C-alpha positions in Angstrom: 1.2 -27.1 -44.4 -0.5 -23.9 -43.2 1.7 -21.0 -42.5 1.2 -19.2 -39.1 2.2 -15.6 -38.8 4.4 -15.7 -35.6 5.7 -12.1 -35.8 3.2 -10.9 -33.3 4.3 -13.6 -30.9 7.9 -12.8 -31.2 7.2 -9.2 -30.4 5.9 -10.4 -27.1 9.0 -12.6 -26.7 11.1 -9.5 -27.3 9.1 -7.5 -24.7 9.8 -10.3 -22.1 13.5 -10.4 -23.0 13.9 -6.6 -22.7 12.0 -6.6 -19.3 9.2 -4.5 -20.6 7.0 -7.1 -18.8 8.3 -6.6 -15.4 6.8 -9.4 -13.2 8.0 -13.0 -13.8 4.5 -14.1 -13.2 3.0 -11.8 -15.8 5.8 -12.9 -18.3 4.9 -16.6 -17.8 1.2 -15.9 -18.3 2.1 -14.2 -21.6 4.2 -17.1 -22.6 1.3 -19.5 -21.9 -1.0 -17.4 -23.9 1.4 -17.5 -26.9 1.8 -21.3 -26.8 -1.9 -21.8 -26.3 -2.6 -19.7 -29.5 0.0 -21.7 -31.5 -1.8 -25.0 -30.6 -5.2 -23.5 -31.5 -3.9 -22.1 -34.9 -2.2 -25.3 -36.0 -4.2 -27.2 -38.6 -2.2 -30.4 -38.2 0.5 -31.8 -35.9 3.2 -31.1 -38.5 2.3 -27.4 -38.4 2.4 -27.4 -34.6 5.8 -29.0 -34.7 7.1 -26.5 -37.1 6.3 -23.5 -34.9 5.8 -24.6 -31.3 9.4 -25.7 -30.4 11.0 -22.6 -31.8 8.6 -20.3 -29.8 8.9 -22.4 -26.6 12.7 -22.3 -26.8 12.7 -18.6 -27.6 10.5 -17.9 -24.6 12.9 -19.7 -22.2 15.9 -18.0 -23.7 14.3 -14.6 -23.4 14.3 -14.9 -19.6 17.0 -17.5 -18.9 17.2 -16.7 -15.2 13.5 -17.4 -14.7 13.0 -20.8 -13.1 9.3 -20.2 -13.3 9.4 -19.7 -17.0 11.5 -22.8 -17.7 9.5 -25.0 -15.3 6.1 -23.9 -16.5 6.8 -24.1 -20.3 8.3 -27.6 -19.7 5.2 -28.7 -17.8 2.8 -27.2 -20.3 4.7 -28.9 -23.2 4.5 -32.2 -21.4 0.7 -31.8 -21.0 0.3 -31.0 -24.7 2.4 -34.0 -25.7 0.3 -36.3 -23.5 -2.9 -35.0 -25.2 -1.4 -35.4 -28.6 -0.5 -39.0 -27.9 -3.9 -39.7 -26.3 -6.2 -38.1 -28.9 -4.2 -36.2 -31.5 -4.4 -32.5 -32.2 -8.1 -32.4 -31.9 -8.0 -33.3 -28.2 -5.0 -30.9 -27.6 -7.0 -28.1 -29.1 -10.1 -29.0 -27.0 -8.1 -29.1 -23.8 -5.3 -26.5 -24.3 -7.1 -23.5 -22.7 -8.0 -25.7 -19.7 -4.4 -26.8 -19.3 -3.2 -23.2 -19.5 -5.7 -22.0 -17.0 -4.8 -24.9 -14.7 -1.2 -23.8 -14.6 -2.0 -20.2 -14.2 -4.4 -21.0 -11.3 -1.7 -23.1 -9.6 0.8 -20.2 -9.9 -1.8 -17.8 -8.4 -2.7 -20.2 -5.6 1.0 -20.6 -4.7 1.7 -16.9 -4.9 -1.4 -16.1 -2.7 -0.2 -18.6 0.0 3.3 -17.1 -0.1 1.8 -13.6 0.2 -0.4 -14.6 3.2 2.6 -16.1 5.0 4.8 -13.1 4.3 2.1 -10.6 5.4 2.2 -12.2 8.8 5.7 -10.9 9.1 4.6 -7.3 8.6 3.7 -5.5 11.8 1.5 -2.5 12.2 3.7 0.6 11.6 6.4 -1.3 9.8 8.7 0.3 7.3 9.4 -2.2 4.5 12.0 -2.0 1.8 11.4 -3.8 -1.4 12.9 -3.7 -4.9 11.9 -3.8 -8.5 8.4 -5.0 -9.4 6.9 -8.2 -7.8 3.4 -9.5 -8.0 3.8 -11.6 -4.8 5.5 -8.9 -2.8 2.8 -6.4 -3.8 0.1 -8.9 -2.7 1.8 -9.5 0.7 1.8 -5.7 1.3 -1.8 -5.3 0.1 -2.8 -8.1 2.5 -1.2 -6.3 5.4 -3.0 -3.1 4.5 -6.3 -4.9 4.2 -5.8 -6.3 7.7 -5.7 -2.6 8.9 -2.0 -2.3 9.3 -0.2 1.0 8.6 2.6 0.2 6.2 5.4 2.5 5.0 7.3 1.2 1.9 10.7 2.3 0.7 11.4 1.5 -3.0 14.6 2.2 -4.9 13.9 3.2 -8.5 15.5 -0.1 -9.6 17.6 0.8 -12.7 18.0 -0.3 -15.4 14.3 -0.4 -16.2 13.1 1.6 -13.2 10.5 -1.1 -12.3 10.4 0.3 -8.8 8.5 3.3 -10.0 5.6 1.1 -11.3 5.6 -0.8 -8.0 5.5 2.4 -6.0 2.6 3.8 -8.0 0.5 0.7 -7.6 1.2 0.4 -3.8 0.4 4.1 -3.3 -3.0 3.5 -5.0 -3.9 0.8 -2.4 -3.0 3.0 0.5 0.6 2.3 1.3 2.8 5.3 2.4 5.5 5.0 -0.3 8.8 6.7 -0.7 10.9 6.3 -3.9 14.6 7.1 -4.0 17.7 6.6 -6.2 19.4 3.2 -6.0 22.6 4.7 -4.7 20.8 5.8 -1.5 19.8 2.3 -0.5 22.4 2.1 2.4 21.4 5.5 3.6 17.7 4.7 3.7 18.2 1.3 5.4 18.6 2.9 8.8 14.8 3.4 9.0 13.8 0.0 7.7 12.2 -2.8 9.8 12.0 -5.6 7.2 13.1 -6.3 3.6 10.9 -8.2 1.2 12.3 -9.3 -2.1 11.1 -11.5 -4.8 13.1 -13.9 -7.1 13.6 -15.1 -10.6 15.2 -18.3 -9.3 16.4 -19.9 -6.2 19.5 -22.1 -6.5 20.0 -25.4 -4.7 22.3 -23.7 -2.1 19.6 -21.2 -1.3 21.1 -18.3 -3.3 18.5 -16.0 -4.7 18.6 -14.6 -8.3 16.7 -11.4 -8.7 16.8 -8.0 -10.4 20.4 -6.6 -10.3 20.8 -4.5 -7.2 19.0 -6.9 -4.9 22.3 -8.2 -3.5 23.3 -4.7 -2.5 20.1 -4.3 -0.6 20.6 -7.6 1.2 24.2 -6.6 2.0 23.1 -3.2 3.4 20.3 -5.0 5.4 22.8 -7.5 6.8 25.0 -4.6 8.0 22.1 -2.8 9.6 20.8 -6.1 11.2 17.5 -5.9 9.2 15.9 -9.2 8.3 15.6 -10.1 4.6 12.8 -12.4 3.4 12.8 -13.8 -0.2 9.3 -14.6 -1.5 9.5 -17.6 -3.8 7.1 -20.4 -4.5 8.8 -23.7 -5.1 8.2 -23.4 -8.9 11.0 -20.8 -8.7 13.5 -23.3 -7.4 15.9 -24.1 -10.2 16.4 -27.9 -10.1 19.3 -28.0 -12.6 21.5 -26.3 -9.9 21.1 -29.4 -7.9 23.4 -31.1 -10.5 25.8 -28.2 -10.8 24.1 -26.3 -13.7 24.6 -22.5 -13.6 21.9 -19.9 -14.0 22.4 -17.5 -16.9 21.8 -14.0 -15.7 21.8 -12.0 -18.9 22.2 -8.3 -19.6 20.2 -5.4 -20.9 20.7 -3.7 -24.2 22.2 -0.2 -23.6 19.4 1.4 -25.6 16.9 -0.1 -23.3 17.9 2.2 -20.5 20.1 5.0 -22.0 18.9 7.4 -24.7 20.2 6.4 -28.2 22.0 9.7 -28.7 23.9 9.2 -25.4 24.9 5.6 -26.5 26.2 7.0 -29.8 28.3 9.6 -27.9 29.9 6.8 -25.8 31.7 5.3 -28.8 34.6 3.2 -27.6 33.1 2.9 -24.1 31.6 -0.4 -23.1 28.1 0.0 -21.6 27.4 -2.9 -19.4 24.1 -3.5 -17.6 23.4 -6.9 -16.1 19.7 -7.6 -15.5 20.0 -9.9 -12.5 22.4 -10.7 -9.7 22.8 -13.4 -7.1 22.3 -12.8 -3.4 24.2 -15.3 -1.3 22.2 -17.4 1.1 24.0 -16.0 4.2 22.2 -12.6 3.5 18.8 -14.2 3.4 17.0 -14.8 6.7 14.3 -17.0 5.3 12.7 -18.0 2.0 8.9 -17.7 2.1 7.4 -20.6 0.0 3.9 -22.1 -0.2 5.3 -24.8 2.1 6.1 -22.2 4.7 9.2 -20.3 5.8 12.4 -22.3 5.1 16.0 -21.5 5.7 18.1 -21.1 2.5 20.1 -24.2 3.6 16.8 -26.3 3.4 16.3 -25.6 -0.3 18.4 -28.5 -1.4 16.1 -30.9 0.6 13.0 -29.4 -0.9 14.4 -29.9 -4.4 15.3 -33.5 -3.4 11.7 -34.0 -2.1 10.2 -32.7 -5.3 12.5 -34.5 -7.8 13.6 -37.6 -5.8 17.0 -39.1 -5.2 18.8 -39.6 -7.4 17.0 -36.6 -8.9 15.0 -37.1 -12.0 15.0 -33.7 -13.5 12.8 -33.3 -16.6 14.0 -31.0 -19.5 12.2 -28.9 -22.1 14.6 -30.3 -24.7 13.3 -33.8 -24.0 9.7 -32.7 -24.3 10.3 -30.8 -27.6 12.1 -33.9 -29.0 9.1 -35.9 -27.9 6.8 -33.5 -29.7 8.8 -33.8 -32.9 8.7 -37.6 -32.7 4.9 -37.4 -32.3 4.8 -35.3 -35.5 7.0 -37.8 -37.3 10.0 -35.4 -37.4 13.1 -36.9 -35.9 
């Protein structure tokens, strides 16, 4: 059996887990690149089975709140398994890039549709508040600017990680009038905001939105100020397991990822706690913008039922990884 050096792949897994890759879309594209490379490097099915399941599982665990990550890796693995059963590793190698591109193109198409719909909610002269870094929110704002609308954007720095600074820089480069401020000033700044656009890592069956920690505070401040909040989320970000009562793991950041090491050392005996994501209740979301259109948070459960049937037949990555092991003759 040929040995594959997976250290370079696990470094990317670590980057995803530590939120060095900010966008969930970008993180999923990196994950697809890793799994595609493993298929191409494997010299036989047994080698593939030795490395692929561990990497696939590690990628999902690196970003456990990301419904897009778990849904796409499961679908990609299903496609690889079908190819292995149909024509062996040779066919899988021949088609793996095509399958990866197909999934990436589908994500882009859905994101673009979501962004187009969201941009229609942006009026000329609007002041928008957003949070953290989001590919789809950025595209929606860029669409509005391309249509000739003047757009002012408020962005909290979005600690830990300060992804808002990257978002601010990129929006400024395309012509948005951008203001960055400390997270604690969110309620103060909300008085001048016309609309809030947020992204999501996952949407639960009850319409609750999981996103970068701090999002729920923005939604709360917006609700108090009677500012509408729109969550941008293609249906691949709907977390089907929540339909059956499964909880979404939120995760937390390592202290050294956002506080200097010498400061952490000085805080001996003090717990440093930094959750990465939080949950915004559905009552603070005016609508979820999907590729199917604007839907009320209460309608999410019906969309999940439409996608997965009733009673729901929700596929799992564990099932597909077990199937891959069986194809390789490893029980």
